[in-house]
N, C-alpha and C positions, 0 to 999 in steps of 0.2 A: 363618585369619578369614570370612568367610561377608560377597558381595557381594547385592548389594541389589541386580538384573537391571530389575524395573519401575527404578527411577530416572535408571538408569545408560544406557535410552532413554530417557527422561527424557529428561537432559540434554543425549541427541544430537540433540533434534526443537528444528529454533528456535519459541522461544513466541509469535508474530506472521507471520504470511501475506506476503511483497508481493505488494501487489498494484497496478495502473492502475488509474488514474482520469484524467479533465480535468480543468484547471485551467477554474472560469466566472465566481470574485470572490477580488474583495483584500481585505486587512482588514495593519492594521501587524502583520508578521511571522504573519499566521496568508492559508490559501487555503481556501476552497470546494473543493470538488473535489466529479467524479461518473462513478461507480461504471456502467458496462455496464447495473449491473439500470435503471439511474439514480437511484438511493437516492445522500445529496451528503453532504459531513457534512464540517467545519473542524477542518483538520489544518497541524498547523507547520513555517511556510514562509516559504520565496518562490519564486515565480518566473513567468508571466504569462499569461495572459489567451487560453485554445485549447490551451494548451499538454500534454503530454502526460507526465503523469511513476507514477514507481514512487514509493510507499506503503503503509511499514510501524512498526507502532507509534502510531499518529496523529501521524506523520514524514515527512512530502516525503526519501527518503532519495538520487533522483537523477532526474535525463529519461530519458523513457523514447521507444521511435523510435516516429513519426508510424503505423506503418502500418497496414492494413489490422486491424480487429476479430474472432476471429472468439469466439461464445463457443457448449462443447459439453456438452448434457449424454454422461453417462459414466452 
């Protein structure tokens, strides 16, 4: 049986990256998060304003540590 290497490689890849964002506003069951570049979006989840969270697939995945954020271009 032939193995489709492209499909096998794609199955190993995560569909959505895990990002870090700051919570800036709340709504019922949603939070407005701001990413390091300044863009904002509403995602599903509940947290407190000012908290830092991990975001994946449009949902809050958990609390992120409140460490100094360093953005670098490679």
